[in-house]
N, C-alpha and C positions, 0 to 999 in steps of 0.2 A: 570568392574568398581565395586568397593565395595560400600556398603551402608554406609551412614554417621551414626556415633554413637551419638545419642542424649541422651543416657542414663545418668541419673543423673543431667541433666541440669535443671535449674529453669526456670520458666515462663519468668523472666527478661532476662536470658541468651538466651532463644529461640527467644524472641522479638528482642534482639540486633543482634543475628545471622541473622534474617530475614532482618533487616534494613541494615546491612553491605553487605549482598548479593545484595540487591536492589541498594545500593550505587555504586556497581561495574558497574551498568548500568546507573548511573545518567547522564553521559555525553550524553546519547541518549535522555534524557528528555528535551523537549523544552518548556514545559508549567510550569511556576513557581508553579502552584498548586500541581504538582506532587512532586517537590522538597520540598515544604512546608510540604506535607504529610509525607515525610521521616523525616523531622526535628521534626514534632509533634510526630511521632511514636517513635523516639529515646528519646525525652523528656518524653514521656509517660512511656517508659520502665524504665527510671530512676526515675519515680514518680514525674516528674516536669510538666506534662500536665494532664488535667482531661480526663475522659472518653468522656465527651461532646466535648472537643476540638479534641480528636482523631476521633470521629464520624464525626464531621464537616469537618475535613481534608480528611477523607475517601470519603465523599460525593463530596467534591471539586475535589479530584483526579479522582473520577469516572466521573465527568463532563468533566474533561480534557481528559480522555481516550475516552469518547464518542465523543468529538469534534475532536479528532485525527482520530477516525474511520470514522467519517463523512467526514472529509477532504480527507482521504485516499480513501474512496468510490468515492468521487467526482473526484479525480485525476484518479482513475482507469477508471471511466466512460468516462472521457475526453480522456484518452489514447486509450480506446477501440474505441471511435468515430473517432479518428484520423486514427487508423489502418483501420477501415471500410471504411473511406473516401478514403484512399490510395488504398485499394483493389478495390473500385468502380472505381476510376480513372484509375487504371491499367486495369481493365476489359473493360472500355470504350475505352482506347487506343488500346487494343487488338482488340476490335470489329472494330474500325476505320481502323486499319491496315489491318484487314482481308477484310473489304469492299473495301479498296483501292486496295488490291491485286486482288480481284475478278474483279474489274473494269479494271485493267490492263490485266488480263487474257481474259476478254471479248473483249478488243481491239485486242488482238492477234487472237482470233477466228474470229472477223470481218475482220481483214486483210487477214486471210487465205481464208475466203469466197470471198472476193473481188479479190484476186489473182486467185482463181479458176473460177471466173465468167468471166475473161478476155479471 
């Protein structure tokens, strides 16, 4: 893969490039704060939004990202707990099956003892 050639691009062009690349992933953005940040960044690149608006949008988008990570962490923990519960249930079932088998084997031994005692 070749490197991108950014030579000769202005700050505005680089900002627009960054926004357009992010827009390619916009369909994955579920929080409106993230999309608003793209809108503000694009307007800022065109000189239509202030530095303060851009900073506020960045903070809001950061909060959206933090919320998404928190939700993802909670989902991961829940999934892990489900897996552990299933593992524990499978282990308990295995233990119960083993105990039942041992009980059946003990019956066989008792039957053999009774047959030999006759």
